[in-house]
C-alpha beads as a LAMMPS data file, in Angstrom:
LAMMPS data file: protein, C-alpha beads

198 atoms
197 bonds

1 atom types
1 bond types

-500.0 500.0 xlo xhi
-500.0 500.0 ylo yhi
-500.0 500.0 zlo zhi

Masses

1 110.0

Atoms # bond

1 1 1 -314.779 150.679 -45.445
2 1 1 -312.920 153.139 -43.519
3 1 1 -309.900 152.025 -45.348
4 1 1 -311.165 152.261 -48.715
5 1 1 -312.136 155.560 -47.864
6 1 1 -308.757 156.911 -46.962
7 1 1 -307.370 154.667 -50.028
8 1 1 -309.571 156.937 -51.940
9 1 1 -308.296 160.343 -50.407
10 1 1 -304.801 159.613 -50.969
11 1 1 -305.246 157.956 -54.335
12 1 1 -307.217 161.743 -55.278
13 1 1 -304.298 163.353 -53.818
14 1 1 -301.609 161.358 -55.744
15 1 1 -303.533 161.548 -58.890
16 1 1 -303.532 165.827 -58.442
17 1 1 -299.945 166.024 -57.501
18 1 1 -299.066 163.982 -60.408
19 1 1 -301.250 166.022 -62.666
20 1 1 -299.620 169.531 -61.357
21 1 1 -295.942 168.252 -62.208
22 1 1 -297.108 166.903 -65.554
23 1 1 -298.717 169.975 -66.621
24 1 1 -295.550 171.928 -65.275
25 1 1 -293.376 169.769 -67.325
26 1 1 -295.404 170.695 -70.547
27 1 1 -295.783 174.255 -69.980
28 1 1 -291.742 174.437 -69.036
29 1 1 -290.891 172.327 -72.213
30 1 1 -293.379 174.020 -74.820
31 1 1 -292.575 177.674 -73.680
32 1 1 -288.864 177.482 -73.620
33 1 1 -287.326 175.634 -76.579
34 1 1 -288.239 176.461 -80.459
35 1 1 -290.013 173.857 -82.306
36 1 1 -287.807 171.520 -83.813
37 1 1 -284.671 171.776 -81.199
38 1 1 -283.805 169.973 -78.122
39 1 1 -281.338 170.045 -75.178
40 1 1 -281.203 172.822 -72.555
41 1 1 -282.150 176.207 -73.337
42 1 1 -279.845 177.876 -70.612
43 1 1 -277.092 179.800 -72.681
44 1 1 -277.478 178.536 -76.391
45 1 1 -276.856 174.477 -75.460
46 1 1 -279.669 173.652 -78.470
47 1 1 -279.391 171.274 -80.813
48 1 1 -281.570 170.634 -83.929
49 1 1 -283.800 167.715 -84.195
50 1 1 -284.389 167.842 -88.081
51 1 1 -282.130 168.368 -90.834
52 1 1 -283.449 169.716 -94.203
53 1 1 -283.010 168.064 -97.403
54 1 1 -283.711 170.865 -99.613
55 1 1 -285.448 174.429 -99.680
56 1 1 -288.849 172.884 -100.393
57 1 1 -289.141 170.955 -96.825
58 1 1 -287.571 174.125 -95.319
59 1 1 -290.702 176.280 -96.835
60 1 1 -293.221 173.369 -95.782
61 1 1 -292.325 173.755 -91.963
62 1 1 -292.145 177.437 -92.248
63 1 1 -295.875 179.510 -91.948
64 1 1 -294.172 182.414 -93.242
65 1 1 -291.312 183.179 -95.611
66 1 1 -290.555 186.842 -95.924
67 1 1 -287.947 189.345 -96.653
68 1 1 -287.089 191.829 -93.755
69 1 1 -285.402 194.994 -92.429
70 1 1 -284.507 194.834 -88.974
71 1 1 -285.125 198.012 -86.867
72 1 1 -284.509 197.368 -83.129
73 1 1 -283.015 194.198 -81.031
74 1 1 -282.963 193.400 -77.470
75 1 1 -282.065 190.770 -74.937
76 1 1 -284.774 189.082 -72.720
77 1 1 -285.241 186.569 -70.097
78 1 1 -288.971 186.715 -70.193
79 1 1 -289.901 182.798 -70.203
80 1 1 -287.126 181.959 -67.058
81 1 1 -284.625 184.078 -65.623
82 1 1 -281.571 181.603 -66.462
83 1 1 -282.513 181.534 -70.129
84 1 1 -281.846 184.394 -72.549
85 1 1 -283.642 185.139 -75.940
86 1 1 -282.989 188.013 -78.535
87 1 1 -285.930 189.868 -79.900
88 1 1 -285.743 191.445 -83.157
89 1 1 -288.296 194.035 -84.273
90 1 1 -288.343 193.886 -88.248
91 1 1 -290.164 195.642 -91.117
92 1 1 -291.480 192.840 -93.443
93 1 1 -290.370 194.160 -97.394
94 1 1 -291.705 191.185 -99.346
95 1 1 -293.761 188.263 -99.108
96 1 1 -293.050 184.833 -100.714
97 1 1 -295.379 182.876 -97.981
98 1 1 -297.704 183.610 -95.243
99 1 1 -300.038 181.395 -93.420
100 1 1 -300.688 184.264 -91.191
101 1 1 -301.528 187.199 -93.753
102 1 1 -298.444 189.099 -93.558
103 1 1 -298.025 191.991 -96.046
104 1 1 -295.302 194.414 -96.762
105 1 1 -294.864 197.061 -94.176
106 1 1 -296.102 194.940 -91.265
107 1 1 -293.806 194.900 -88.345
108 1 1 -292.856 191.248 -86.456
109 1 1 -290.872 190.367 -83.793
110 1 1 -288.377 187.289 -84.664
111 1 1 -286.925 185.395 -81.132
112 1 1 -283.884 184.027 -81.162
113 1 1 -282.381 181.766 -78.453
114 1 1 -279.644 183.144 -76.255
115 1 1 -277.794 186.520 -76.850
116 1 1 -274.783 187.750 -78.781
117 1 1 -271.488 186.905 -77.262
118 1 1 -272.592 183.317 -75.908
119 1 1 -270.618 180.669 -77.354
120 1 1 -272.250 178.324 -79.737
121 1 1 -275.176 180.389 -80.480
122 1 1 -276.517 180.632 -83.922
123 1 1 -275.887 184.086 -85.857
124 1 1 -278.504 186.986 -84.425
125 1 1 -280.321 189.338 -86.525
126 1 1 -278.819 192.694 -86.547
127 1 1 -280.451 196.173 -86.801
128 1 1 -280.478 198.132 -89.946
129 1 1 -279.438 194.853 -92.314
130 1 1 -281.684 192.588 -94.461
131 1 1 -282.919 189.149 -94.554
132 1 1 -284.451 186.498 -96.135
133 1 1 -286.282 184.298 -93.133
134 1 1 -287.950 181.310 -92.909
135 1 1 -290.155 181.643 -89.770
136 1 1 -292.346 179.565 -87.393
137 1 1 -294.811 180.726 -84.995
138 1 1 -293.636 180.782 -81.297
139 1 1 -296.518 179.050 -79.826
140 1 1 -295.909 180.985 -76.605
141 1 1 -298.694 182.666 -74.674
142 1 1 -300.386 185.760 -74.728
143 1 1 -298.632 188.701 -76.638
144 1 1 -295.532 186.454 -77.145
145 1 1 -297.840 184.565 -79.695
146 1 1 -297.590 186.773 -82.341
147 1 1 -293.610 186.286 -82.309
148 1 1 -291.650 183.914 -84.697
149 1 1 -288.506 181.564 -84.347
150 1 1 -286.170 181.229 -87.418
151 1 1 -287.394 177.553 -88.834
152 1 1 -284.646 175.084 -88.021
153 1 1 -282.731 177.807 -86.149
154 1 1 -279.946 178.939 -88.474
155 1 1 -281.143 177.028 -91.379
156 1 1 -284.296 179.246 -92.415
157 1 1 -281.595 182.489 -91.449
158 1 1 -280.199 184.127 -95.036
159 1 1 -278.671 187.633 -95.234
160 1 1 -278.680 190.159 -97.998
161 1 1 -275.558 189.042 -100.107
162 1 1 -274.139 192.739 -100.593
163 1 1 -274.204 193.201 -96.596
164 1 1 -271.529 189.831 -96.998
165 1 1 -269.469 191.132 -99.598
166 1 1 -271.156 188.572 -101.949
167 1 1 -272.637 189.006 -105.572
168 1 1 -275.664 191.240 -105.193
169 1 1 -277.950 189.453 -107.500
170 1 1 -278.770 186.531 -110.041
171 1 1 -281.256 186.192 -112.866
172 1 1 -283.710 185.368 -110.003
173 1 1 -283.568 188.612 -108.470
174 1 1 -281.818 189.713 -104.964
175 1 1 -279.284 187.204 -103.719
176 1 1 -279.315 186.130 -99.954
177 1 1 -276.400 184.057 -98.367
178 1 1 -276.993 181.627 -95.437
179 1 1 -275.705 182.854 -92.519
180 1 1 -274.416 179.488 -90.930
181 1 1 -274.016 176.493 -92.778
182 1 1 -274.661 172.658 -91.449
183 1 1 -273.298 170.359 -93.465
184 1 1 -275.767 167.832 -92.615
185 1 1 -278.356 169.880 -94.413
186 1 1 -279.031 170.224 -98.070
187 1 1 -279.834 173.661 -98.462
188 1 1 -278.417 176.191 -100.818
189 1 1 -275.499 178.667 -99.667
190 1 1 -277.468 181.310 -101.862
191 1 1 -280.840 181.925 -102.539
192 1 1 -283.421 184.369 -104.028
193 1 1 -287.150 184.783 -103.188
194 1 1 -287.977 183.718 -106.502
195 1 1 -286.322 180.299 -106.118
196 1 1 -288.536 178.824 -103.414
197 1 1 -291.054 176.506 -104.023
198 1 1 -293.738 176.976 -101.260

Bonds

1 1 1 2
2 1 2 3
3 1 3 4
4 1 4 5
5 1 5 6
6 1 6 7
7 1 7 8
8 1 8 9
9 1 9 10
10 1 10 11
11 1 11 12
12 1 12 13
13 1 13 14
14 1 14 15
15 1 15 16
16 1 16 17
17 1 17 18
18 1 18 19
19 1 19 20
20 1 20 21
21 1 21 22
22 1 22 23
23 1 23 24
24 1 24 25
25 1 25 26
26 1 26 27
27 1 27 28
28 1 28 29
29 1 29 30
30 1 30 31
31 1 31 32
32 1 32 33
33 1 33 34
34 1 34 35
35 1 35 36
36 1 36 37
37 1 37 38
38 1 38 39
39 1 39 40
40 1 40 41
41 1 41 42
42 1 42 43
43 1 43 44
44 1 44 45
45 1 45 46
46 1 46 47
47 1 47 48
48 1 48 49
49 1 49 50
50 1 50 51
51 1 51 52
52 1 52 53
53 1 53 54
54 1 54 55
55 1 55 56
56 1 56 57
57 1 57 58
58 1 58 59
59 1 59 60
60 1 60 61
61 1 61 62
62 1 62 63
63 1 63 64
64 1 64 65
65 1 65 66
66 1 66 67
67 1 67 68
68 1 68 69
69 1 69 70
70 1 70 71
71 1 71 72
72 1 72 73
73 1 73 74
74 1 74 75
75 1 75 76
76 1 76 77
77 1 77 78
78 1 78 79
79 1 79 80
80 1 80 81
81 1 81 82
82 1 82 83
83 1 83 84
84 1 84 85
85 1 85 86
86 1 86 87
87 1 87 88
88 1 88 89
89 1 89 90
90 1 90 91
91 1 91 92
92 1 92 93
93 1 93 94
94 1 94 95
95 1 95 96
96 1 96 97
97 1 97 98
98 1 98 99
99 1 99 100
100 1 100 101
101 1 101 102
102 1 102 103
103 1 103 104
104 1 104 105
105 1 105 106
106 1 106 107
107 1 107 108
108 1 108 109
109 1 109 110
110 1 110 111
111 1 111 112
112 1 112 113
113 1 113 114
114 1 114 115
115 1 115 116
116 1 116 117
117 1 117 118
118 1 118 119
119 1 119 120
120 1 120 121
121 1 121 122
122 1 122 123
123 1 123 124
124 1 124 125
125 1 125 126
126 1 126 127
127 1 127 128
128 1 128 129
129 1 129 130
130 1 130 131
131 1 131 132
132 1 132 133
133 1 133 134
134 1 134 135
135 1 135 136
136 1 136 137
137 1 137 138
138 1 138 139
139 1 139 140
140 1 140 141
141 1 141 142
142 1 142 143
143 1 143 144
144 1 144 145
145 1 145 146
146 1 146 147
147 1 147 148
148 1 148 149
149 1 149 150
150 1 150 151
151 1 151 152
152 1 152 153
153 1 153 154
154 1 154 155
155 1 155 156
156 1 156 157
157 1 157 158
158 1 158 159
159 1 159 160
160 1 160 161
161 1 161 162
162 1 162 163
163 1 163 164
164 1 164 165
165 1 165 166
166 1 166 167
167 1 167 168
168 1 168 169
169 1 169 170
170 1 170 171
171 1 171 172
172 1 172 173
173 1 173 174
174 1 174 175
175 1 175 176
176 1 176 177
177 1 177 178
178 1 178 179
179 1 179 180
180 1 180 181
181 1 181 182
182 1 182 183
183 1 183 184
184 1 184 185
185 1 185 186
186 1 186 187
187 1 187 188
188 1 188 189
189 1 189 190
190 1 190 191
191 1 191 192
192 1 192 193
193 1 193 194
194 1 194 195
195 1 195 196
196 1 196 197
197 1 197 198
């Protein structure tokens, strides 16, 4: 009887230790890397796990599709000390799709992994510039849960064409240029909000 009782204590302690380690691993993984990305978040060493075969697929994976004007930008290490994030505050100028009920004039925060100047990082939003963004909720806890990641890292990031010296418009309205092309995606180099089926 005594041996069995001692075994139960060890077994219960072992289960508790495994539960704590598992919970810590899940918490770390879910708060560090944006959805659809894998790899280390130290620096900008992330790779996408999903490629897009068209705008409809990108729109389907996005809870919000908006045009914005960026008003502020800062870098933080607010999840773990070795992982930097760039937080851009932006004002919504138009809404193509919004699950969360965003409207023009709303202020949002877009979270990008890394910080300007890091090698291999996706392009960052810049203060005073306009963008067409496909966004995904951050899934983070507390007030950071209201923040967004760009869907597919660079895939859902388009900059106003006139800022890049491209044609300023088309028959579909204002034109935006994808900031960083990935040849494995089948996404257009230029896009206007009117062309998005979402």
